[in-house]
C-alpha positions in Angstrom: -22.4 5.8 -4.8 -19.9 4.0 -2.4 -17.0 5.2 -4.7 -18.2 8.8 -4.4 -18.4 8.5 -0.6 -14.9 7.1 -0.5 -13.6 9.8 -2.8 -15.2 12.6 -0.8 -13.8 11.3 2.4 -10.3 11.6 1.0 -8.4 14.5 2.6 -7.6 17.0 1.3 -9.9 17.4 -1.6 -7.8 18.3 -4.6 -8.1 18.5 -8.4 -7.4 14.7 -8.6 -10.5 14.0 -6.5 -12.6 16.3 -8.6 -11.4 14.4 -11.7 -12.3 11.0 -10.1 -15.8 12.2 -9.2 -16.3 13.5 -12.8 -15.2 10.1 -14.2 -17.4 7.9 -12.1 -20.7 9.9 -12.2 -23.2 9.6 -15.0 -24.4 12.6 -17.0 -27.5 13.2 -14.8 -25.5 13.2 -11.5 -22.3 14.8 -12.9 -23.2 18.4 -12.4 -24.5 17.8 -8.8 -21.4 16.0 -7.7 -19.0 18.4 -9.4 -20.8 21.2 -7.7 -20.6 19.5 -4.3 -17.0 18.6 -4.8 -16.1 22.1 -5.9 -17.7 23.6 -2.8 -15.8 21.1 -0.6 -12.6 21.9 -2.5 -13.1 25.6 -2.1 -13.9 25.2 1.6 -10.7 23.2 2.2 -8.7 25.8 0.3 -10.2 28.6 2.3 -9.7 26.7 5.6 -6.0 26.0 4.6 -5.4 29.6 3.8 -6.9 30.7 7.1 -4.7 28.1 9.0 -1.6 29.4 7.2 -2.4 33.0 7.9 -3.0 32.3 11.6 0.0 30.2 12.2 1.9 33.1 13.7 -0.8 33.5 16.3 -0.1 30.1 17.8 
C-alpha cells in the first residue's frame, strides 16, 4: 500500500506510473488501482491541455 501511495504522489502521472501500479497490485486490487490511476492520468492530461491552451491569456 505504501508503494502505491508513493507512486500516486509522483507527478505527473504517466504511462510508467500506470505500469508500476499494475506490477505491484495483486489480481483483486489490480482493476481498482488501474481505474484510479487511469482517472488521475486523464485528469492530469486534461489539466495540462487546459494550461497549454490558456498560456496566451497570461
